[in-house]
N, C-alpha and C positions, 0 to 999 in steps of 0.2 A: 110141607111148606112149599108153595109154588115160587116161581122165579121172582114175581113182584114182591112177595112177602120176604124172600131172601134179601132182596135189595133194600127193603125198608129196615130189616134187621141189621144189615151191615151199617147203614147210616145211624141207627140207634146205638150200636156198639161204638162207633167212632165218636158220637156225641158223649156217651158215657165216659169214654176215656178222657176227653177234654174236660168233663165236669168233675173228674176225680173219683168217679164211681167205678173203680178198677175191678173190684171183686165181681160186681154185676156184669161188667163188660167182658171179663175173662170167662165167666160162666156161660154167658150167651155165645161168645166166640167158640168155645169148646163144643157147645151143642150144634152150632151152625156148621162146624167142620164136617160133620156126618152128611149133611145135605150137600155140601160142596163136593165131597168125595163122590157121591152119587151122580152129580152133575158132570164131574170130570170124566167119569167112565164113558159118557156118551160123546166125548170129544175125540177128534182125530189125534194122532200121536204128536204132531207138531204143536197143536193147541194145548195138549196135556203138558208138554215140556214148558211152554210159556207159563201155564198156570202154576206149575211147580216152582218156578223161579219166583213168582209173585208171592205164593204162600210161604215159601222158605224165608223170604225177606220179612214177611209179617211175623212169622213165628220167631225169628231172630230178634225182632224188635220187642216182642212179648217177653222173651227170655231175658233181654237186657233191661227190661222195664222202661223202654223209651216210648212212653204213651203217646206223645205228640206225633212222633214219627209213625207209630202204628196207626193212629187215627188218620193221618195223611195217606198212608199206604192203602188203607181200606177205602177211603174216598176217591183217591186219585190214581190208584193202580188196579185194585181188585174190581171195583165197580165198573170202570171203563172196559176192563178185560171181559167181564161177564156180559156186558151189554153188546160187545162186539162179537161174542162167540155164538 
């Protein structure tokens, strides 16, 4: 999956969360994490640390089942980070 496809998938996941399609969103998110791990390996250490903070926040929201916050974090934290890296 290339960078553009990853961005589209992140937007799709965020939309699914807001639509209440939680199972599908979580499944897609778990699949996407592998792609993001590969992307992060190519970043410098400072950028990796920033990415870990964003991802940790999103995973915490997933664990607490705060779907609206997770959707917002995907759209307004993860996507801007990926676009700036």
